[in-house]
C-alpha positions in Angstrom: -23.9 -8.3 11.7 -20.4 -7.6 10.6 -17.5 -10.0 11.2 -14.0 -9.4 12.6 -11.7 -12.3 11.6 -8.1 -12.8 12.6 -5.7 -15.2 10.9 -2.6 -16.3 12.7 0.5 -16.7 10.5 2.6 -15.2 7.8 0.9 -12.4 5.9 2.3 -13.6 2.5 0.9 -17.1 2.9 -2.6 -15.8 4.0 -2.8 -13.1 1.3 -2.2 -15.7 -1.4 -5.5 -17.4 -0.3 -7.7 -14.3 -0.5 -9.8 -14.1 -3.7 -8.8 -11.4 -6.3 -10.8 -8.2 -6.4 -12.6 -9.0 -3.1 -11.4 -6.3 -0.7 -12.8 -2.7 -0.5 -10.2 -1.1 1.7 -6.7 -2.1 2.9 -5.1 -0.4 5.9 -1.5 -1.6 6.1 0.9 -0.8 8.9 3.9 -3.0 8.1 7.1 -3.1 10.2 9.3 -0.1 9.3 12.5 -2.2 9.4 13.8 -0.2 12.4 14.7 -3.1 14.6 11.6 -3.1 16.7 10.9 -6.2 18.8 7.5 -7.6 17.9 7.7 -10.6 20.2 8.6 -13.4 17.8 10.0 -11.7 14.7 12.6 -9.0 14.7 12.2 -6.0 12.4 15.7 -5.9 11.1 16.3 -7.0 7.5 18.9 -6.0 5.0 17.9 -3.2 2.7 17.3 -5.2 -0.4 15.6 -8.0 1.6 13.1 -5.6 3.1 12.3 -4.0 -0.3 11.7 -7.5 -1.7 9.4 -8.3 1.2 7.5 -5.1 0.6 7.2 -5.8 -3.1 5.7 -9.2 -2.4 3.0 -8.1 0.2 2.1 -5.1 -1.9 1.7 -7.1 -5.0 -0.7 -9.5 -3.3 -2.5 -6.6 -1.7 -3.1 -5.0 -5.0 -4.4 -8.3 -6.4 -7.1 -8.7 -3.7 -8.2 -5.0 -3.8 -11.4 -4.3 -5.7 -11.2 -2.1 -8.8 -12.9 0.6 -6.7 -10.7 0.0 -3.7 -8.2 2.1 -1.7 -5.0 1.2 0.1 -3.4 3.2 2.9 0.2 2.3 3.8 2.1 3.6 6.9 5.8 4.0 6.7 8.7 5.7 8.2 11.2 8.1 6.4 13.7 5.4 5.4 11.5 3.6 3.0 8.5 5.8 2.2 9.8 7.0 -1.1 10.6 3.4 -2.2 7.1 2.3 -1.3 5.8 5.2 -3.4 7.7 3.9 -6.3 6.6 0.4 -5.9 2.9 1.4 -5.7 2.9 3.8 -8.6 5.6 2.5 -11.0 5.5 -1.3 -10.4 1.9 -1.9 -9.2 0.2 0.7 -11.4 -1.9 2.2 -8.7 -3.1 5.8 -8.8 -1.7 8.3 -6.3 -4.2 10.2 -4.2 -2.6 11.6 -1.1 0.6 11.7 1.0 -0.7 12.1 4.5 1.4 13.3 7.4 0.4 12.0 10.8 1.6 14.5 13.3 2.0 13.7 16.9 3.2 15.8 19.8 5.3 13.4 21.8 8.0 10.8 20.9 11.7 10.2 20.9 13.8 13.2 21.7 17.1 14.3 20.1 19.8 16.5 21.5 21.4 17.0 18.1 19.0 17.4 15.3 15.2 17.8 15.3 13.1 15.2 17.1 10.8 13.2 14.8 7.2 14.1 15.2 5.4 12.5 12.3 4.8 9.3 10.3 3.9 9.2 6.6 0.8 7.5 5.1 0.4 6.8 1.4 -3.1 6.7 -0.1 -3.4 5.0 -3.4 -6.5 3.8 -5.4 -6.8 1.1 -8.0 -8.8 3.2 -10.4 -10.2 6.7 -10.8 -13.6 5.4 -9.5 -13.2 4.9 -5.7 -15.1 5.4 -2.5 -14.5 8.7 -0.7 -17.0 9.9 1.9 -16.0 13.5 2.6 -19.0 14.3 4.7 -18.1 11.5 7.1 -14.6 13.0 7.9 -15.2 16.7 7.8 -13.7 18.9 10.6 -15.4 22.0 12.0 -14.8 25.2 10.2 -12.4 27.7 11.9 -14.7 30.7 11.0 -18.4 31.2 10.5 -19.1 32.6 7.1 -22.3 32.4 5.1 -20.3 31.2 2.1 -18.6 28.4 4.1 -20.0 24.9 4.3 -20.8 24.9 8.0 -21.2 21.1 7.9 -17.4 21.2 8.0 -14.1 21.3 6.0 -11.9 18.8 4.3 -9.4 17.7 7.0 -6.5 18.1 4.6 -3.4 15.8 4.5 -1.8 16.7 7.8 -3.5 14.9 10.7 -2.8 15.4 14.3 -3.6 12.5 16.6 -1.9 11.8 19.9 -0.1 8.5 20.4 -1.9 6.1 22.7 0.2 6.9 25.8 1.5 4.0 27.9 -0.6 5.1 30.8 -3.8 5.2 28.7 -6.4 2.5 29.6 -6.6 1.4 26.0 -2.8 0.9 25.6 -1.9 -2.6 24.4 1.3 -4.5 24.8 2.5 -3.6 21.4 5.3 -1.2 20.4 3.7 0.6 17.5 0.0 0.8 18.4 -1.9 3.3 16.2 -4.6 5.6 17.7 -8.2 4.6 16.9 -9.1 8.1 15.7 -6.5 7.9 13.0 -7.8 4.7 11.6 -11.4 5.8 12.0 -10.8 8.6 9.5 -9.5 6.2 6.9 -12.3 3.7 7.4 -15.0 6.3 7.3 -13.6 8.1 4.2 -12.8 5.0 2.1 -15.3 2.4 2.9 -19.1 1.9 3.4 -21.1 0.0 6.0 -20.6 -3.8 5.6 -17.7 -3.3 3.2 -14.7 -5.6 3.6 -11.5 -4.2 5.1 -8.1 -5.9 5.3 -5.3 -5.3 7.7 -2.3 -7.5 6.6 -0.3 -6.6 9.8 -2.9 -6.6 12.5 -0.6 -5.9 15.4 -2.5 -4.5 18.4 -5.9 -4.9 16.5 -6.8 -1.2 16.1 -8.2 -1.6 12.6 -10.3 -4.5 13.6 -11.6 -2.6 16.6 -12.5 0.4 14.6 -14.2 -1.7 11.9 -16.1 -3.5 14.6 -17.6 -0.2 15.9 -18.2 1.3 12.4 -20.1 -1.6 10.9 -17.4 -2.9 8.6 -16.2 -6.5 8.1 -12.4 -6.8 8.8 -9.9 -9.5 8.2 -6.6 -9.1 10.1 -3.5 -11.2 9.7 -1.0 -11.4 12.5 2.1 -13.6 12.9 2.5 -13.3 16.7 0.0 -15.6 18.6 0.2 -13.4 21.7 -1.0 -10.4 19.7 -3.8 -12.5 18.3 -5.0 -13.4 21.8 -4.7 -9.7 22.8 -6.8 -8.7 19.8 -9.6 -11.1 20.7 -9.6 -9.7 24.2 -9.7 -6.1 22.9 -12.7 -6.9 20.6 -14.6 -8.3 23.6 -14.4 -5.0 25.6 -17.3 -2.6 25.9 -17.1 0.5 23.7 -17.4 4.0 25.1 -15.7 6.0 22.3 -12.4 5.8 20.3 -9.2 6.5 22.2 -8.1 9.6 20.2 -9.4 12.5 18.3 -8.3 15.3 16.0 -8.1 18.3 18.3 -10.0 20.4 15.7 -13.1 18.3 16.2 -14.2 20.1 19.3 -13.6 23.7 18.1 -16.4 26.0 17.6 -16.2 28.3 14.5 -15.1 31.9 15.4 -17.5 34.8 14.8 -20.5 32.5 15.5 -22.3 35.3 17.3 -25.9 34.9 16.3 -27.5 33.1 19.3 -30.0 31.2 17.2 -27.5 30.0 14.7 -25.0 29.2 17.4 -27.6 27.1 19.3 -28.5 25.1 16.2 -24.8 24.6 15.4 -24.1 23.3 18.9 -27.1 21.0 18.8 -25.6 19.2 15.8 -21.9 19.4 16.6 -21.8 16.0 18.5 -23.6 14.1 15.7 -21.5 15.7 12.9 -18.1 15.5 14.5 -18.0 13.5 17.7 -20.5 10.7 17.3 -17.9 7.9 17.8 -16.3 9.6 20.8 -17.1 10.3 24.4 -20.1 12.8 24.6 -19.1 16.4 24.4 -20.2 19.0 26.9 -20.8 21.5 24.2 -24.6 21.2 24.1 -27.6 18.9 24.5 -27.8 16.6 21.4 -30.7 17.2 19.1 -31.4 16.0 15.6 -34.8 17.8 15.2 -33.7 21.4 15.2 -33.7 23.4 11.9 -30.3 23.6 10.2 -28.8 26.6 8.5 -30.0 27.9 5.2 -29.5 25.5 2.3 -26.8 27.8 0.9 -24.7 27.7 4.0 -25.1 23.9 4.3 -24.6 23.1 0.6 -22.5 19.9 0.5 -21.6 20.2 -3.1 
């Protein structure tokens, strides 16, 4: 059975106590230094002070990351390029992906374009790292015999809706991340029973996702009210993650052969929606024959 542990206190102090080379995956969503109110610590530092804070927690994070480990870091536009420089030039990590999380609602502007994305940096500690592509594929847009009908690489632009304030899973936290977004990172970059670290636990999304996906997770959170909230969230029953990439429910176009279509639909839930509410696309079945080996070749 996996463990979800939450440490109350300053992340720099707790990071210093974690053994080196012990963590498989880090998912970090630090304060963006935009003046958000997180209850007992305000996100409003001077420019150099914030960069120094970022340098310290990143340095400790790299120390605890295994040689085969991966780190994802959320950040807004003001500091994303500086964090890239810290990770690559100062920490010596290897750049893998600059992911754009696109959402369809948010703050509106009357002069200028309304922001509709956050950035996520993905770095690895070495060229040998975990990446489970089959776990995060999205349905193909078209049916072609040469396509891998098990699914396509999701790319580096990810659409997930914010957890709306009226959603039943919405927590009392200003920057709650959707579970489906974290699910993709955890599935892609860790294996069952791996150790995941969230140095800024916040609303507890990473802990909740790891709990349901069979990973161990250690979260660090400075606000005691958020820690209580996370414990309550982890005790809730699970009936599916609170968000999903809208591509996951699409059926490939030109899938006109009834036999092939029926087989595809019978596997769609297991392939793409197994951690989400049951789809009405078809009856689930894992015993029906799949496509030809050529069309399902995962290489």
